[in-house]
DRENKE-675433 format. One line per field, with one value per residue: residue number from 1; x, y, z of N, C-alpha, C, O in turn; residue in one letter. Coordinates in steps of 0.05 Angstrom, whole numbers. Atoms other than C-alpha are relative to their C-alpha. Layout:
k NUM;...
nu X;...
nv Y;...
nw Z;...
cau X;...
cav Y;...
caw Z;...
cu X;...
cv Y;...
cw Z;...
ou X;...
ov Y;...
ow Z;...
r A;...
END
This chain:
k 1;2;3;4;5;6;7;8;9;10;11;12;13;14;15;16;17;18;19;20;21;22;23;24;25;26;27;28;29;30;31;32;33;34;35;36;37;38;39;40;41;42;43;44;45;46;47;48;49;50;51;52;53;54;55;56;57;58;59;60;61;62;63;64;65;66;67;68;69;70;71;72;73;74;75;76;77;78;79;80;81;82;83;84;85;86;87;88;89;90;91;92;93;94;95;96;97;98;99;100;101;102;103;104;105;106;107;108;109;110;111;112;113;114;115;116;117;118;119;120;121;122;123;124;125;126;127;128;129;130;131;132;133;134;135
nu 16;-16;-26;-9;-8;22;1;-10;-3;-8;7;-8;-9;19;-2;24;-5;25;-2;26;2;26;13;16;22;21;9;20;-1;26;17;-13;-11;-28;-6;-28;-8;-25;-14;-13;-19;-7;-24;-7;-29;-4;-10;22;23;21;25;16;26;21;-8;13;-6;12;2;8;4;-11;14;-7;19;-15;14;-17;7;-13;10;-19;-18;0;14;10;-22;-16;-24;-22;-25;-25;-22;-9;21;15;27;10;28;9;27;6;14;13;3;17;-17;-22;-24;5;-23;6;-20;13;-17;8;-4;-13;-8;-26;-2;11;28;2;7;-14;9;-20;10;3;-8;19;-5;18;17;1;3;-23;3;-5;-28;-16;3;-17;14
nv -24;-25;3;-26;-16;-16;-29;-9;-29;-6;-27;-6;24;21;13;15;17;12;21;8;25;4;24;10;17;-17;-19;9;-20;-1;-17;-25;-1;9;-3;2;-1;-14;4;-24;2;-27;3;-24;-5;-24;6;-1;17;-12;15;-5;-8;-2;6;-15;13;-10;23;-8;23;-3;-21;-25;-6;-1;4;-5;15;-10;14;4;23;19;24;0;-4;-24;12;-16;11;-8;-4;24;20;1;10;9;8;5;-9;5;-21;6;-22;7;0;18;-15;-22;-7;-9;-17;-11;-8;7;-20;11;-18;7;4;-23;-3;-18;15;-4;17;17;7;27;-3;7;27;8;24;10;29;10;-7;-29;-4;9;-19;-23;-26
nw 0;-4;14;7;-23;-11;3;-26;-5;-27;-9;-28;-13;2;26;7;23;9;21;10;15;12;-10;22;-11;-11;20;19;22;14;-16;-5;-27;-2;-29;-7;-28;-3;-26;-8;-23;-10;-16;-15;-2;-17;-27;-19;6;15;2;24;-9;21;28;21;26;24;18;27;18;27;15;-13;-22;-26;-25;-23;-23;-24;-24;-21;0;22;-7;-27;-19;0;-11;-12;9;-14;19;13;3;25;-2;26;2;27;5;27;14;25;19;23;23;-4;-8;-18;-18;-27;-13;-24;-23;-27;-21;-25;-21;-10;-28;-14;8;24;24;26;22;13;27;11;28;21;12;21;-1;28;5;15;29;3;-5;23;22;-1;0
cau 0;57;111;116;154;109;87;121;119;153;127;160;190;127;134;72;79;21;16;-48;-72;-129;-180;-206;-248;-287;-295;-352;-334;-401;-435;-386;-350;-274;-245;-175;-144;-88;-38;-14;48;60;129;148;220;210;242;173;110;54;-19;-59;-124;-159;-155;-172;-175;-186;-208;-211;-241;-221;-273;-244;-301;-275;-299;-270;-271;-256;-261;-229;-169;-161;-205;-234;-166;-126;-58;-3;67;128;193;214;147;105;31;1;-70;-108;-169;-203;-235;-288;-291;-340;-280;-221;-171;-166;-122;-121;-83;-93;-66;-68;-76;-29;-16;54;79;57;-12;3;-31;5;-11;27;20;-8;27;-15;-22;-53;-110;-102;-128;-75;-104;-101;-30;-7;-31;21;-1
cav 0;49;37;110;159;200;271;312;382;411;472;499;432;391;342;315;256;229;165;158;93;80;30;-6;-55;2;42;38;76;58;94;152;135;129;118;129;114;156;143;204;207;269;277;328;352;411;416;424;382;398;378;372;409;415;397;435;397;425;369;382;332;323;374;428;425;441;416;441;399;428;394;379;333;273;211;230;244;305;272;300;292;296;319;265;229;208;197;158;148;126;156;157;201;186;228;231;232;185;240;295;325;342;395;426;443;422;470;454;486;489;478;548;539;584;560;550;519;461;448;383;374;374;303;272;223;185;118;73;87;163;158;122;178;231;302
caw 0;15;-37;-57;-13;33;19;74;104;165;203;266;282;269;211;176;128;86;44;3;-28;-76;-50;-112;-70;-38;-101;-151;-215;-247;-190;-191;-127;-118;-48;-20;47;74;130;168;213;256;287;341;329;376;445;478;482;433;428;364;375;307;233;170;103;34;-13;-88;-136;-209;-232;-186;-135;-65;2;67;130;199;266;332;333;287;288;355;388;407;415;459;429;474;441;392;394;334;325;267;244;182;150;83;30;-23;-86;-145;-193;-205;-187;-135;-82;-9;31;99;167;239;297;355;422;448;519;538;508;448;384;318;251;220;145;118;51;-12;-39;-100;-101;-166;-189;-219;-289;-278;-251;-314;-360;-376;-361
cu 17;27;12;10;-23;2;8;1;9;-6;8;7;-20;0;-26;6;-27;6;-28;1;-29;-12;-20;-24;-23;-11;-20;-1;-27;-20;12;12;28;9;30;2;26;10;15;19;8;24;6;30;6;11;-22;-22;-21;-25;-15;-29;-22;13;-16;10;-13;2;-11;-3;11;-14;5;-19;15;-18;20;-11;16;-12;21;17;0;-12;-8;22;12;27;20;26;23;22;10;-22;-13;-28;-9;-29;-7;-28;-6;-16;-13;-2;-19;16;24;27;-9;25;-11;24;-13;20;-12;5;11;0;27;0;-11;-29;-5;-7;18;-11;23;-12;-3;7;-22;8;-22;-16;-5;-5;24;-2;6;29;17;-2;20;-16;13
cv 25;-3;27;15;18;29;11;30;3;30;3;-25;-23;-11;-16;-15;-14;-20;-8;-26;-3;-27;-10;-16;15;20;-12;20;2;18;28;4;-13;5;-4;-2;17;-4;26;-6;29;-4;27;2;25;-8;0;-20;16;-17;9;6;-2;-6;18;-13;16;-22;10;-24;7;21;28;8;-4;-4;5;-15;11;-15;-2;-25;-16;-27;-2;4;27;-8;20;-13;13;5;-28;-21;2;-10;-6;-6;-4;11;-5;23;-11;24;-9;-1;-18;14;23;6;9;16;11;8;-11;24;-14;22;-9;-3;23;5;18;-17;6;-21;-16;-9;-30;3;-7;-28;-7;-25;-8;-30;-9;8;30;6;-7;19;23;25;20
cw 0;-13;-7;25;10;-10;28;2;29;6;29;16;1;-29;-4;-26;-7;-22;-8;-15;-10;9;-21;10;12;-20;-19;-23;-15;15;6;27;0;29;4;31;1;28;6;24;7;19;13;2;17;27;21;-9;-15;1;-25;9;-21;-27;-19;-26;-22;-21;-27;-17;-28;-17;13;22;26;23;22;24;24;24;21;-4;-26;10;29;22;-3;13;10;-10;15;-21;-10;-5;-28;5;-28;1;-30;-3;-30;-12;-25;-18;-22;-26;5;7;19;16;27;10;25;21;26;18;24;21;10;30;17;-6;-24;-25;-23;-20;-12;-27;-3;-29;-20;-11;-20;7;-29;-1;-15;-30;-4;4;-24;-24;3;0;-19
ou 9;47;37;1;-40;24;-2;8;0;1;-3;0;-15;-5;-34;14;-41;21;-42;22;-48;2;-43;-46;-45;-30;-21;-19;-34;-37;1;10;31;3;43;-14;40;-5;30;11;16;22;6;43;29;10;-17;-23;-25;-23;-19;-41;-45;37;-38;33;-36;24;-32;16;20;-4;-7;-17;30;-40;43;-36;40;-35;45;6;-7;-4;-3;16;12;32;23;30;28;19;15;-17;-12;-32;-5;-39;8;-44;10;-25;1;-4;-22;4;30;47;-32;46;-33;47;-37;43;-36;25;-1;-3;32;-22;-18;-41;-28;7;29;-22;45;-35;14;-5;-38;31;-45;-6;-21;7;38;19;19;40;38;14;22;-36;4
ov 45;0;30;10;25;39;0;43;-12;47;-12;-27;-44;4;-32;-3;-23;-14;-22;-34;1;-47;-3;-14;5;34;-37;37;24;30;44;25;-36;27;-21;9;19;-3;36;-20;44;-20;48;-13;33;-32;-8;-29;40;-42;32;-11;-9;-6;26;-12;25;-30;21;-40;29;28;48;30;-23;7;-5;-15;13;-23;3;-46;-6;-37;-23;1;39;-2;42;-38;37;-4;-46;-41;23;-26;9;-16;6;9;-18;41;-22;47;-33;-3;-23;1;30;-4;18;11;11;14;-17;38;-33;46;-33;-1;19;24;24;-37;28;-41;-5;-19;-46;19;-24;-33;1;-43;4;-45;8;14;37;23;4;17;35;27;42
ow -11;1;-7;47;-6;-16;48;-18;47;-10;46;39;13;-47;13;-46;11;-41;7;-26;4;10;-21;-1;14;-14;-22;-23;-23;3;21;39;-7;39;-8;45;-19;48;-11;43;-10;38;0;18;18;35;44;-32;-9;4;-30;22;-16;-30;-13;-33;-19;-28;-28;-20;-33;-38;5;34;30;24;21;29;23;24;16;-13;-47;31;42;45;-24;36;-1;-7;14;-44;5;-19;-41;24;-47;22;-47;16;-44;2;-43;-8;-27;-48;28;10;19;10;29;3;27;15;28;15;35;15;12;43;40;4;-31;-30;-25;-13;-15;-27;5;-43;-14;-15;-17;20;-43;14;-28;-42;-24;-10;-29;-42;25;-14;-22
r M;H;D;D;P;P;Y;E;A;E;T;L;G;V;V;V;R;V;R;P;A;F;L;A;G;Q;S;D;P;A;A;G;R;W;V;W;A;Y;Q;V;E;I;E;N;R;R;P;D;T;V;Q;L;M;A;R;H;W;I;I;T;D;G;H;G;R;V;E;E;V;R;G;P;G;V;I;G;E;Q;P;V;L;E;P;G;A;R;H;S;Y;A;S;G;C;P;L;P;T;P;T;G;M;M;V;G;S;Y;T;F;V;D;G;D;G;A;P;F;E;A;A;I;P;A;F;S;L;D;T;P;A;A;R;A;R;P;N
END
């Protein structure tokens, strides 16, 4: 599922890595539904403890339609990351097109309670057939 190198971004010592994978078995192209899973790893390279408080995703399908998703934490958690710690989780995204992309940010608070944003790198959601087409 994760042969390709991850998409990666670092902001203020917080590294976010994402690995998407097309889920053919959960997709139904005849019904206009394509589904991806994505694995996220968050690493704290800062000297202080941070806590992930909220997420903001911008999801764009192959027709350019945009959906924004905001909410507390990730998959029902607001993980605390000590210096050097990592947190991983998996989630998914259905689209009405065989291609798309996601990008976003996480809101953290640092050891003093000050909020800051960490970038989630933009990543492609492509079916294997779409990936094989030259652009």
